[in-house]
N, C-alpha and C positions, 0 to 999 in steps of 0.2 A: 385468462391467461395462466401460464403453468407457472409464473412468479407470484409468490404468496410469502408475507412476512407474519408470523406468528410470536407473541411475546408469551414466554412459559412463567416468567418470575421476575418480579422488580425488587432488587433492595431495598429495603425500610428506610435506610439512613444515608445512601445514597442515590443519584439516578441510575446506577449501573441495572442491565437487565440482561439475561439468559434468552435467548429467543430461537428460533428456527427459520431459515430463509430457504424457501423451495424454488428451485432453479429446474431449466428442462434438462440440467446435467446431475441432479442428485441435490440433496437437502444439505445444508450447511448449518452447523451449529453456530450461534454467535452468543459473546463477543468472538469475531475471527480474526486472526492475522492471516495477509495474504501475502507468499513469496513473489516476489518480481520474477517475471520472464519475458524481459523487454522483447526479446527478439525470438519470441517462442520457445526459449529455453530458459531455466533456473541454472545458472551460470553454476556448474560443477556437480550439477545432479541430473540422474537420469529419471526420467518419469516413475519408473519401479522406486526409486528409491524415495521419492516425494510420496509416492502413495504409501509406503512402509512408514514414513514419520507422521505420516495422517494430515497432509496437505488436502484442503476439501476444495479449495478454489486457488489459481493463480491467476496473474497478470500478465497481458500482453501489451504493445504498443503500437498504435493505429500508425503515427509517422514513420517509425524503423519498419514496420512489414509492410506498408506502402510504398517506402524506396525499396525494400529487399527481403523477400523475393517479389512481392507485389501482392497486391489483395486479389487481383483477379485471378493469377496462377493458383493462390489459395483456396479461392471458391472453387473453381475448377477441379481442385485435386479433393474437394468434399468439403471444405472449411477448415478453419483452423483445429478443432477438434481432432479431427482425423488427422491432418497434415501432420501435428506433434504428437499424436497418438496419446493423447490426455482425454481421459473417458469423464473426468469431472467437471466444475464448471470453470469458468474464463471470463473475467472483467477486462475491458480492452480500457485504456485510457485514450484519449481522442487526439493525443499528441500536443495539445495546448503548450504542456510545460516545456516541450522540447523545443519547439518554435519560440517560446519564451526566451529560452539559452538561447537562441542563435540570432542574439541582440542585433547584430552586425549584418546579417543575411537574411533580413524579413522585413517587409513594409504590411503594417495591419491598417486596413481600412474596413469600413461599415460592410462592406459584403464579403470580405476574408481577411485572408492573410496570405500574401506573396513570400515566398521562401525559395531560397537554394539550398539543394542537398548538400548534406556535409560530407558527403561521398564522393560525387563528383562536380558539386557547383551548379548541376542544372536546375532551371527554375521551375516552380510547382507552384499550386495554388489550393487553400483548404479552406472552405466554407462551411457553416454548420451542418449544411447538406449533405455536402460532399462527405464528410467524417461520417453521418450518419450512415450514406450509401457505402462507405469502405468499410466500416464494421458490421453492417449486414453481410457484407460478401466474406467476412472474416467467420462471423456466424457467433459471437460471442454470446455470453448468456447477460451478462450485463455491459451496456457501452455507456461512457461518457458523451456530455456537449463538447463541442469546440469553446475554449473560453479563453481569458486574456488574463493571464497571471503578471500582474506588478512586481517590480523589484522591492527590496528594502533598502534604503526608506524611499517613499514616495509622500509627494505632496497630498492633501485631502482633494483638492479639484483635480489632481490626476487619477486620485484613486477612482473618486466619484465617476467621471467619465468613463475608465476602465469597467468598472462594475456595472455600469448601465447599459455599455454595450455588451459585455457578457449576457448580461438578463435578456436583451434582445435576441442574441443570438440561441439563447435557450429556447426561448419561443418558437425560431423558427427550425431548429432541431426538433421540436416537440412535433411539428408538422409533417417534417420529414418522415419521423418514425412513425407517425399515424397513418402516413399514406401507404406505408411497406405493407402490402397483403400478406397475411397469416404470418408476421413477425414474431416469432417464439421470444426473442431478445427483450430487454426491458431498459429504459434511458434514465439515467440519471443527470439532473443538472447540479451546478456547481455553484454553490456561494461565494461569492469574493467581496473583496472591500480592502483589501490590504490589512493595515493594523489600527482601523478605526472602528470602533464597536458601532456607532451609527450606522456605518455604510454594510457592515456584516448584517444587523437588522433588517435594515431596508432590502437588502438583496435577497437574506433568508423570505422576507414576508412577500417579495413579488414571486419570487420562483415558486413558493408553495400556493401561490394561486395556479399555476400551471398543471397542480394536481397529478404529481409524476411519482413513479412507484416507489422512489427513495430519493435520499438527497446526499449532495457531497460536500464537504468542507475543504475548499483547497486554497490554492495561495499560501500557505505557510510552509514553515521550514525552509525560507528563501534569505537567511541571515540574520533575522531578527532573534531578538533574547528568547530563551525559551518560556518563561514567565510570560511574555506577551502572547506567545503560542498559545497558551491555555487559558489566557484570559478572552482570546477571539474565539475559542472553542465555545467558553462559558457566555459568551455575550451573541452566539449564534443557535445554541441548542433550543432555547427556551422557544424560539421562533418557527420552531420546525414540527410536524406533525408528530405526535409521539408514537403514532400507530406505524410509521413507516421506518425502515432501517435508516441510518446515519452512517456517513464511511469520511472519515478524516483521511485526507490523502498525503502519504508521504511522510508517516512517523511510525516509530520513534525509537528510541533506547528502552531497552529491558523496564528499567525503573519508573519509565516515564508511561508505560502501555496502562498501568492500573488506575492513572490518574485521567485517561481519557475515558476509560471504561466507567469510571465515578460520575463524569459528567454525561453519560449517557450515550455513547459511542459503541456502534455496533461492530464496525468495519475499520482497519487500517492495514497499511502496507508501508514497506521501506526496504531500500536496498541496503542497510545496516548489515544484517546478518551473513549475507552473501558478500557483499563486497571486503567488508572488514575479515572475514576469513581468508580472503585472497591475500591480505595484508598482513597474516598472522595473529590479528588480536582474535581471542574468544571469548563470549560473555560466559561466566560463569556463577555459581551460587555464591563465592566470594568477591565478585567484581570482574573486573575486565582483566584479563589476561595475555600479554604478548610472546606467543609461545617461542619467539626466536630469541630470546633475552637468555644471556649465558647460564643465569643460575638453573635450568632447565636439561643443561647437558647431561647429567648424570642422574636425572630425576625420575624416579620407576613409578611415582604415583599417574594414576589417570589425571587428564586435563582438570576434571571435573570430580571429587569424589563421591559428591552427592546426586551426581547424573546418570542415569540409567540408558543413556543413548548407546550406538552401538560402537561407538569410536572410544567413549570412555570405558564401554566395558572388555575394551580388547586392547588399546594402544596405551604407551605411556607417552608423558611429556617429552623425553628423551628422544624418542622415536619422530615426535611430530615436529620437535624442534630440527631434528637430522634433515627431514624431508623439507622443510621449510627454506633452511639454508643450502639446501641441494637444490633447489629450484625443481622438485619434482612437482609433477602435476597432483600427484595423489595429496600432496599439502594441503592444496585448496579445497579439494574433494572430501578430505576427512573433517578439515576445519568446518567446511559448508555445512556438513552433515550435523556436527556437533551444535552449530549455532543454530540452526533451523530449528533442532530440536529442543533447544533450549527454549526459542521463541513459542515453538507451538504446545510445546508442554506447558508454557507458562499460561497461555491462553487456557489448555484445557483445565488445569488449576483454578484458574480463575472462573472459569462458566462452572466448576464443580461449587466453589465456595458461594457464587451466587444462588444457586439451585440450594445449595443447604443452610441458606441464611447467613451466612460466615463470610460475606466479602470484606465488611470492613475490616473484621480480624485479618484476613489476608493481606488488606491495602495495608494495614498498619505495620504489618512483619516484614512488607517491601520496601516501605518508605523507611524504617529504620534499619535498613542495609544499606551501610556506608558503601558508597559506589565509589567512593577514594580508597577504601582498603583494599586494593585489588591484590592479587598475589605478588606483584612486585614491590609493594611497599612491606610486605610482611617479611621480619627478623632483619630488617635493615636499621 
């Protein structure tokens, strides 16, 4: 198979590791942050801009692309890479989380999930097998199994029932994936179990028996306290094979990412850098900054004086504030460029620190950064 993972170096004091993830559309340097392009587009970004920022892999979503424009159309047009003109790697989520969020519009059974489209109310059905077929049509490099994501909080009994269903679905997804001839993509199962360490452990151990190329930890960032999120990753990681990539889905804030890496996580994704950018929030070396604040009306400094992105090299806070309050599309574009650069550059620095044997020092520097000491709080 063209998919292969190699670990180059592991930090001696934590579980952080730097590696290379070989895919049909290029080699990905890990640990990696993956921008979210749900509909085949990272909001506010062109593919050229993503390449310039150094994005090595982006996400697409099976649920949304299935509904519009349709996986068959994308397949007929040469697959998702060609359709969106993206030559690098793509990971597609199965749509399980989106179906989870449609609590009033779906019904979950052993065979799969029946749901109604959020676009027009039409009825549809996803099974573990059909989501593999859809992702095969999309042609993603990494595809995810269909799973059930439980809300928070939930009882241990309900979490167990849901976890066991996801494990059974993973086995069915694997069978469907294996029966696809000459399939260049790879399949990751998803560890579930809500916020119960024993269920997370059991889910991981049962999924490892399937011997798939990588493993994801899902069902997090659904409203639980952040320390509990870290606890669930810590409870899961020891039961995953160390030679295979680990992907924590839907995380996190910039200051949290080194903590996941320290726990041996190789892959992460989150909508925060792009969503917050459209709402005027920038991530900076001094903390979070809301560019719409009145204090920036005459501020001629760059958004982040320590940042080397094209936005910080060229534009002022005053101009970005003007764009934001004017409702200009360019506001979201420039804010997104900065935020994604901040995330991706942070990952490059982290990887470099691991390779240089200095990850613990890097992590300590990040942890001592007072995330509450935002630009808004200075000089007040």
